[in-house]
N, C-alpha and C positions, 0 to 999 in steps of 0.2 A: 824054347823058350830064350830069351835073351834075356837073363838075369841081373846083368849090369846097369843099377842104379846111380846117380851121382845128387846128392844134395847142394845146392849153390850158397857159395861162401862168398865172403869179400874178395878172397882170393880168385876165383875163377869166375865169377861174373861176368866180366867184363866178355870173357871168350865162351861160354856155353850157352848152345842155343835154347829159346825159354819156351818153346813147346809146343808154340801156338801154331794155328795152321797156314798165318803169314809166312811163306814163304822167299819173300823178294832177296835175291843177293844183294843189292843196295840197300846203303843204309836207311832205314823205316822209322822217322819220326815214334811212331809209337811202340815200337822196340825199345826206341832208347828214351825215350820216357818212362816205358817200364822199367828197364836196367835201373835210372835214375832213382825210383820208386821204391825199387828193393833194395838199393844201397845203401837206403836210410833206414829199412826195416828190419833186415837182418840181426843187426843188434840187437832189437828188442825183442831175440825170440821167433823171428817169422822163419816157417820152412815151407822151403819150395826145394820138391824131391822128383825126377825125373828119371827116365828114362837113359839113358846114354845113347842115343840115337838121334836123328835129328829125326822125332817121330811126335804125336801130339799124345806124349802120354805121362801125367804130370799129376802130383796133387798139392794143393797151397793153401797150409791154415800157419794162425797165428795164436798168441796170447788172446783171450777175449780182450782184456783190460787193453791191450795194443790192437785191437782188430779195428778199423774203420767203420766199422757201420754200427750202428741205432741198438744196441743190444745188450746190454746188462747182465752183469751175473760174477760170480767169484771163482777164478781159478780152473775156469773152463778154457778147452780150447778152439778158438771157428776156426771151423772149414769153407773158405774160401771156393774152390775150385777141386774139383778131382775128375779128369777125363782120359778116355783114352777112345781116339777116332781113329777111322780108317782100318789098315790092313793089321795092325795090331790088338783090334777085338778079336774076342774067345779065348783068349790067350792065358787070360788070370790075373791081367797087370791090375783092373780095379781092383780085384780080390785085397791083390798083392800090396798094393797103394793103402787102401782101406786098413790093412791089418798093420800097416806099418805104424801110422798117426794114431791108432788105439794103443799099439804098443809100446808107444813113444809116451803118450799119454799116460797111462800107468808107471810107465817107469818113471815119470817128471813127478807122479804123485797128483795128479790134475785130477778133478775132481769127474768131468765128459768131455765131451766136445759136443759142438753146436753145429748148425747148420742153416742158411735160409731155402724154405721150401716152397711149395704150396698146394689146396686140396687141388685143381689141375698143376700135372706137370708144363711148366713153362719155359721157354727156351733160355739162354744163359745163366742159366742154373742146372745145376747137378744135379742126377738124376737120384730123384728122395725114394723112389723106392727100391732102389738097389741099396739106399743107406739104411733102412728098414729091415732089410734083410740082414744086417750087422745089428740090429736093436733100437735104433735110432726110436723115440716116438715124437709125435707131436707136443710139445708142452705150451705152446703160448700162438696166437691164433690174429689177424686183423681182422676188420669187417669186409673188407673186399676179397677175401680168399687168401692171404699170404700165411703161411707157417715158419713156426720156430720148431726145429726139431733138434732134441737132445740125444744122447745116448749118452746116460748118468753112472758114475759107478757108487757113490754115496746119497742116491736118494734127493741132492738139491736139484734144481731147476733155474738155465738161467731165463729171461724172458724181453721182451721187447721194451722199451724205451715207451713212458707214456705216448713223448714228441711222435714215436715211430706209427703211431697208432690213430695220428691226426688224421694224417692225407689231405690235410688241405694249408694255402697258404692264400697271402693278402693279393697277388698280382694275378693278372685273369689272364695275361697275355704267355704266350709259350714259355715252359721256365725248363729249365736243363741243369741239374745237380750230377757231376760229375768228381770223377779222379782220375789217375793215370797208372791204377793198381791193373788195369787190363790194359794189353799191347793195340786190342782194334777200337777205343776210345778216342782215340785221335781221328780216327779217319771216319767215324759218324759224325762226330763234333763239327767236323771241319765239309761233311756232306748238308746236315744240319742247316750251319751254317748257311752254306751256297743257295740250300733249296728258297729257305726264309727272305734271302738278299735280293735274290731273283724273283721273288713270289709276294714282296713286299708285309711280310707276315713277322709281325713285330717279334722276339727272341731275347731272352737272358739268359748266360752262361753265368754258371755260379761253379768254381772249381770248387772242392773239398778239398783243400789243401794241407788240412791239421787234423787231428786224431779229434780235436775239441769240436770243432765244425758236425765231424761225423758223427761224434755221439750226441748232438743237438738234433736232426735232421728231422723234417716234420713227416717223413715215409719213410717204410722198408727202402734199403738199399745194399747193396755188393758191391758196387765199382759208378753204378749209373742210376736216375730217376728221371721222369718228366710229368711236368702240371702243363696242364691247360687250362684255363677258366678257373685255377684258383685250384682245381681237384687233380689229386694223383692220380696217373694213367699206366703207368709200368715201368717196370726196373730191365725189360728190354730193350736192347739196342735197338731200333727201328728201322727198316728199308724204308724209301722214300712212300709205297703206298701203301706202309703202315698207319706212316707220319701223316697223310693226306686223308685217312680215314678220321684221325684224331682231328684232327684241325676243322672237317668236317662236321660235328659235335655243334 
């Protein structure tokens, strides 16, 4: 088992592989957007720890007060992503990364760690059954099945903002909220845009480009959220078939 891990810093960010599945040797707009997003977040205490290899083995978390999600709480970490995919699976990397986050939180005197989950595991969300093995528990829910999981060290718990439970907006047209925290966002936005232009589907794209906008979002959010006919649909990045099913409603 390779135990050589590295944390991204302002000094190494431009040279390090960002660990997602994108393997393009050419400059990729999604990866470069992610790099830029991270360059502004690292100074805020954002942590991106990865296996020192071109593999999908990483954890990404940040102080809840600075995390771009509509969740409120004092002195928590928010866990955006924990992924181990492909050949590295089964070697204990996930446990090692989670234990690092827990140890880091305790050493910094945090009250706990929280993450977005759901009653039924959803794509693009970290495995909540894995998190529960470390003591994460459901501390808040939305009416449509999303859950806030937390590992509390002192008995306090975070919660969704009131806006996050609204799950409705005034606009009836397809509406996409997004930020550049995930390297895949760029290509999915382009795919949705192209499909809507080709099929004359009205669509609005709202980039969440400040912490304030993220904290005020009208739905749960990890880096992407989609509404149709004024109703929240998903935080999943949709392929075309999934998008078609939504548009048939």
